[in-house]
C-alpha positions in Angstrom: 0.0 -0.1 -0.2 1.5 3.5 -0.9 2.0 5.9 1.8 0.1 9.0 1.3 2.1 12.1 0.2 1.1 14.0 3.2 2.1 11.5 5.7 5.4 11.0 3.7 6.1 14.4 3.8 5.2 15.1 7.5 7.4 12.0 8.7 10.2 13.3 6.6 10.2 16.8 7.9 9.2 16.1 11.6 12.8 16.8 13.1 12.9 20.2 11.1 9.5 20.7 12.6 10.4 20.1 16.2 13.9 22.2 15.6 11.9 25.2 14.9 9.4 24.8 17.8 12.2 24.4 20.3 14.0 27.5 19.2 15.1 29.8 22.3 12.9 32.9 21.4 9.8 30.7 21.5 10.7 29.1 25.0 11.1 32.7 26.3 8.1 34.0 24.8 5.8 31.2 25.9 7.8 31.4 29.6 6.4 34.9 29.5 9.7 36.3 29.9 9.5 38.9 27.0 7.7 42.3 26.9 4.9 43.2 24.7 7.0 45.1 22.6 9.6 41.9 22.1 6.6 39.6 21.2 5.8 42.3 18.9 9.1 41.9 17.0 8.1 38.3 16.0 4.6 39.7 14.8 6.6 42.1 12.7 8.9 39.5 10.9 5.5 37.4 10.5 4.2 40.4 8.7 6.9 40.9 6.2 6.6 36.8 5.5 3.1 36.9 5.0 2.6 39.9 3.0 4.9 37.8 0.6 3.3 34.7 1.0 -0.4 36.0 0.4 0.7 38.1 -2.2 2.1 35.1 -4.0 -1.1 33.1 -3.5 -3.0 35.9 -5.1 -1.0 35.8 -8.1 -1.2 31.9 -8.2 -5.1 31.7 -7.4 -5.8 30.6 -11.4 -3.1 28.2 -11.6 -4.5 24.6 -12.2 -1.9 23.1 -9.3 -0.8 26.0 -7.0 -4.3 27.5 -7.1 -5.8 24.3 -5.1 -3.6 25.7 -2.2 -4.9 29.2 -2.2 -7.4 30.2 0.2 -8.5 33.7 0.8 -9.7 32.7 4.2 -6.1 32.1 5.3 -4.8 35.3 4.3 -2.9 36.8 7.4 -1.9 40.3 6.4 -5.0 42.3 7.8 -4.9 40.0 11.1 -1.2 41.0 11.4 -1.7 44.5 10.8 -4.5 44.7 13.7 -2.2 43.0 15.9 0.6 45.2 15.3 -1.5 48.0 15.8 -2.4 47.0 19.0 1.3 46.4 20.1 2.9 49.4 18.8 0.0 51.9 18.2 -1.1 53.6 14.9 2.3 54.6 13.6 3.5 50.8 13.8 4.4 50.9 10.0 7.4 53.4 10.6 8.8 51.0 13.6 9.1 47.7 12.0 11.7 46.4 9.6 12.3 43.0 8.1 15.4 41.2 9.7 18.1 39.8 7.2 16.9 36.3 7.9 13.2 37.6 7.2 14.3 39.2 4.1 16.0 36.0 2.9 12.7 33.8 3.7 10.9 36.7 1.4 13.3 36.2 -1.3 13.0 32.7 -1.5 9.0 32.7 -1.4 9.4 35.1 -4.2 12.1 32.9 -6.0 9.9 29.6 -6.1 6.8 31.5 -7.2 6.9 30.3 -10.6 7.1 26.3 -9.2 3.9 25.2 -7.7 5.7 22.6 -5.6 7.8 25.3 -4.0 5.0 27.6 -3.4 3.1 24.7 -1.6 5.9 23.8 0.5 6.2 27.3 1.9 2.3 27.4 2.2 2.1 24.2 3.8 5.1 25.0 6.5 3.5 28.0 7.4 -0.2 27.4 7.6 -0.4 24.1 8.7 1.9 25.0 11.6 -0.3 28.1 12.4 -3.5 25.8 12.4 -1.5 23.3 14.8 0.9 24.4 17.3 0.0 28.1 16.4 -3.2 27.5 18.4 -1.4 26.6 21.5 0.8 29.7 21.4 -2.3 31.8 20.8 -3.9 30.3 24.1 -0.7 31.3 26.0 -0.4 34.4 24.6 -3.7 35.4 25.9 -2.7 34.6 29.2 0.5 36.2 29.2 -0.7 39.6 27.8 -4.4 39.4 28.2 -5.2 39.9 24.4 -8.6 39.3 23.1 -9.9 39.1 19.7 -9.6 42.3 17.8 -5.8 42.8 18.0 -2.9 41.2 19.5 -3.4 37.4 18.6 -5.6 37.8 15.4 -3.0 36.2 13.5 -3.8 32.8 15.1 -7.7 33.2 14.8 -9.1 31.5 11.9 -12.7 32.0 12.5 -13.4 31.8 8.9 -12.2 28.3 8.3 -15.1 26.8 10.7 -13.8 23.4 11.8 -9.7 23.5 11.9 -9.2 19.8 12.1 -11.7 19.4 9.2 -9.5 22.1 7.0 -6.4 20.6 8.0 -7.7 17.2 6.8 -9.1 18.6 3.6 -5.6 20.3 2.9 -3.8 17.0 3.6 -6.2 15.1 1.1 -5.3 17.7 -1.7 -1.3 17.2 -0.9 -2.5 13.5 -1.3 -4.1 14.3 -4.7 -1.1 16.1 -6.4 0.0 14.2 -9.5 3.9 14.2 -9.0 6.3 11.8 -9.7 8.7 10.6 -6.9 11.6 13.1 -7.8 9.1 16.1 -7.4 8.2 14.8 -4.0 11.6 14.8 -3.2 12.2 18.3 -4.4 9.3 19.5 -2.4 10.4 17.7 0.8 13.8 19.3 0.4 11.9 22.8 -0.1 9.8 22.1 3.1 13.1 21.3 5.0 14.4 24.6 3.4 11.4 26.3 4.7 11.7 25.3 8.4 15.3 26.2 8.2 14.8 29.9 6.9 12.0 30.0 9.5 13.9 28.9 12.5 16.7 31.4 11.4 14.0 34.1 11.8 13.4 33.0 15.4 17.3 33.0 16.1 17.6 36.5 15.0 14.8 37.4 17.2 16.4 35.5 20.3 19.7 37.3 19.6 17.8 40.6 19.5 16.0 40.2 22.8 19.0 38.8 24.5 21.3 41.7 23.4 18.7 44.2 24.8 18.7 42.3 27.9 
């Protein structure tokens, strides 16, 4: 019996996923040891990454392969704008800049935009994570900072999806339905591993920044 691609992908990249989740910045954040503005540093980096990812998604909405992974209800830009306004105030745009690692991630998202498998790899890495461990992060942040829906943690709120488990199941089914050969599957797996690496480097930069400020 052939193993579904979604399962193969998950198993092949699980250690990369765990490495990203164990990064020092997240440990500090979940431990309640960061100020609201230090948390905002991560939100700001998310903003630049998702502006790129959502922008590429819009461009590929009509693509016969990549378009099957475009869900406007997932777009995070507006939610991140609300979160940044809550954290930094109405002048938030003037106070945020992408880190070097975020700029590298953004460049890679644009670089693979003409390769459906590459787009799907980055889309999968970010959004399936947001819908999984991201929901635990949201609950902890609400406890630590007292945020409620409307700003602060809106990035993690996906009300338009309805049932998150049902959506994740349908998403994995689309991965399984991809008509790609083994060579392309392995190429996608490598890109997911790279996506995890690039996202982990963003967190590493954030950890370095908050330690320097301490």
